[in-house]
C-alpha positions as CSV (number, residue, x, y, z in Angstrom):
1,M,12.2,-12.6,24.8
2,K,9.6,-13.6,27.4
3,R,9.8,-10.1,29.0
4,A,9.4,-8.4,25.6
5,L,6.4,-10.6,24.8
6,I,4.8,-9.6,28.1
7,H,5.4,-5.9,27.5
8,T,4.0,-6.2,24.0
9,L,0.9,-7.9,25.3
10,L,0.5,-5.3,28.1
11,A,0.9,-2.5,25.6
12,A,-1.6,-4.1,23.2
13,A,-4.0,-4.5,26.1
14,G,-3.6,-0.9,27.2
15,L,-7.2,-0.2,26.2
16,L,-8.2,-1.8,29.6
17,A,-6.3,0.9,31.6
18,A,-8.6,2.7,33.9
19,L,-10.0,6.0,32.5
20,P,-10.9,8.7,34.9
21,S,-14.6,9.5,34.6
22,R,-16.2,12.9,35.3
23,A,-19.6,11.7,34.2
24,D,-22.9,12.3,36.1
25,P,-23.8,8.9,37.7
26,A,-27.3,9.1,36.3
27,A,-25.8,9.6,32.8
28,S,-23.5,6.7,33.4
29,R,-26.5,4.5,34.3
30,E,-28.3,5.6,31.1
31,A,-25.2,5.0,29.0
32,E,-24.8,1.5,30.4
33,A,-28.5,0.8,29.7
34,L,-28.1,2.2,26.1
35,L,-25.1,0.0,25.4
36,A,-27.0,-3.0,26.8
37,L,-29.9,-2.1,24.5
38,T,-27.6,-1.9,21.5
39,E,-26.0,-5.2,22.5
40,S,-22.7,-3.7,21.4
41,G,-21.2,-3.4,24.9
42,G,-19.4,-0.4,23.4
43,G,-17.7,-2.5,20.8
44,G,-16.1,-4.9,23.3
45,A,-16.6,-8.0,21.2
46,E,-15.1,-6.3,18.1
47,M,-12.2,-5.0,20.2
48,M,-11.6,-8.5,21.7
49,G,-11.6,-9.9,18.2
50,L,-8.9,-7.4,17.1
51,M,-6.9,-8.1,20.3
52,R,-7.1,-11.9,19.7
53,A,-5.8,-11.6,16.2
54,R,-2.9,-9.4,17.3
55,M,-2.1,-11.7,20.2
56,I,-2.1,-14.7,17.9
57,E,0.5,-12.9,15.7
58,I,2.6,-12.1,18.7
59,I,2.5,-15.6,20.2
60,K,3.3,-17.1,16.7
61,A,6.3,-14.7,16.4
62,A,7.4,-15.6,20.0
63,G,7.8,-19.3,19.1
64,A,4.4,-21.1,18.6
65,K,4.8,-24.0,16.2
66,S,1.9,-22.8,14.0
67,E,-0.9,-20.3,13.8
68,A,-3.3,-23.0,15.1
69,D,-1.0,-23.5,18.1
70,A,-0.8,-19.8,18.7
71,A,-4.6,-19.5,18.4
72,A,-5.0,-22.3,20.9
73,I,-2.6,-20.7,23.4
74,V,-4.4,-17.3,23.0
75,D,-7.9,-18.9,23.3
76,Q,-7.1,-21.2,26.2
77,L,-4.8,-19.0,28.3
78,L,-5.2,-15.3,27.4
79,M,-8.8,-14.7,26.1
80,P,-10.5,-15.9,29.3
81,D,-8.8,-13.0,31.1
82,F,-10.1,-10.6,28.4
83,E,-13.6,-12.0,28.7
84,K,-13.5,-11.7,32.4
85,A,-12.3,-8.1,32.1
86,L,-14.8,-7.1,29.4
87,P,-17.3,-5.6,31.9
88,D,-14.5,-3.1,32.8
89,L,-14.2,-2.0,29.2
90,E,-18.0,-1.7,28.9
91,H,-18.1,0.4,32.0
92,Q,-15.4,2.7,30.6
93,V,-17.1,3.0,27.3
94,A,-20.4,3.9,29.1
95,A,-18.5,6.5,31.1
96,I,-17.2,8.0,27.8
97,W,-20.7,8.2,26.4
98,A,-22.0,9.7,29.7
99,E,-19.3,12.4,29.7
100,K,-20.4,13.6,26.2
101,L,-24.1,13.2,26.4
102,S,-26.7,14.3,28.9
103,V,-29.2,12.0,30.5
104,D,-31.9,13.4,28.3
105,D,-29.8,12.8,25.2
106,L,-29.0,9.2,26.2
107,K,-32.7,8.5,26.8
108,A,-33.5,10.0,23.3
109,V,-30.9,7.9,21.6
110,A,-32.2,4.8,23.4
111,A,-35.7,5.7,22.4
112,F,-34.5,6.0,18.8
113,Y,-32.9,2.6,18.9
114,R,-36.2,1.1,20.0
115,T,-37.9,2.4,16.8
116,E,-38.0,0.4,13.6
117,A,-35.4,2.6,12.0
118,G,-33.2,2.3,15.1
119,Q,-33.5,-1.5,15.0
120,H,-32.5,-1.4,11.3
121,L,-29.5,0.8,12.2
122,L,-28.4,-1.6,15.0
123,K,-28.7,-4.5,12.6
124,A,-26.6,-2.8,9.9
125,M,-24.0,-1.2,12.1
126,P,-21.6,-4.2,12.3
127,E,-21.4,-4.4,8.5
128,I,-21.2,-0.6,8.2
129,S,-18.4,-0.4,10.8
130,A,-16.4,-3.2,9.2
131,K,-16.8,-1.7,5.7
132,T,-15.9,1.8,7.0
133,M,-12.8,0.4,8.7
134,A,-11.8,-1.4,5.6
135,A,-12.3,1.7,3.4
136,G,-10.3,3.8,5.9
137,L,-7.5,1.3,5.9
138,A,-7.4,1.1,2.1
139,W,-7.5,4.9,1.8
140,G,-4.7,5.3,4.3
141,Q,-2.5,2.8,2.5
142,Q,-3.2,4.5,-0.8
143,V,-2.5,8.0,0.5
144,A,0.7,6.8,2.4
145,R,2.1,5.1,-0.8
146,A,1.4,8.2,-2.9
147,A,2.9,10.5,-0.2
148,V,6.0,8.4,0.1
149,E,6.4,8.3,-3.7
150,H,5.8,12.1,-3.9
151,H,8.4,12.9,-1.2
152,A,10.9,10.0,-2.0
153,A,13.8,12.4,-2.8
154,E,13.3,14.4,0.4
155,L,12.9,11.3,2.5
156,E,16.1,9.9,1.1
157,A,17.9,13.2,1.7
158,R,16.9,12.9,5.3
159,G,18.2,9.4,5.6
160,I,14.9,7.7,5.4
161,R,14.8,4.6,3.1
162,L,11.4,3.1,2.5
């Protein structure tokens, strides 16, 4: 059980695996500056929140007495390692931006974020992102239910029982 838990946590944390970067070093520097400007760190805080929630579920299923105990275990033992590794994720996210955008493009985006409209966008993005994710999840569940109902006979004929 302990080994399975470790493997599950490692799989869940796979996002921290090193990604090869072919980005121009100047573009990487601009991308890191852009992410610092947006204070998003490439979504690291949001990602850590999702990871924390999933790890709490895993620890609770692995034998924690309660959700509060699981949260304490995650917060005291595991999350400090994620916080320590967060700059690695931020660097990887900057490399992704740098691979897709030129130095000039990154500078132009940064310039936009310094405008009044850019500041409004930055302020609104967490809520926009959260609502977009919620809408996508609800949509996916709705389409999945309809698809399963639509194909129920064929799924059953293939030995799938949902």
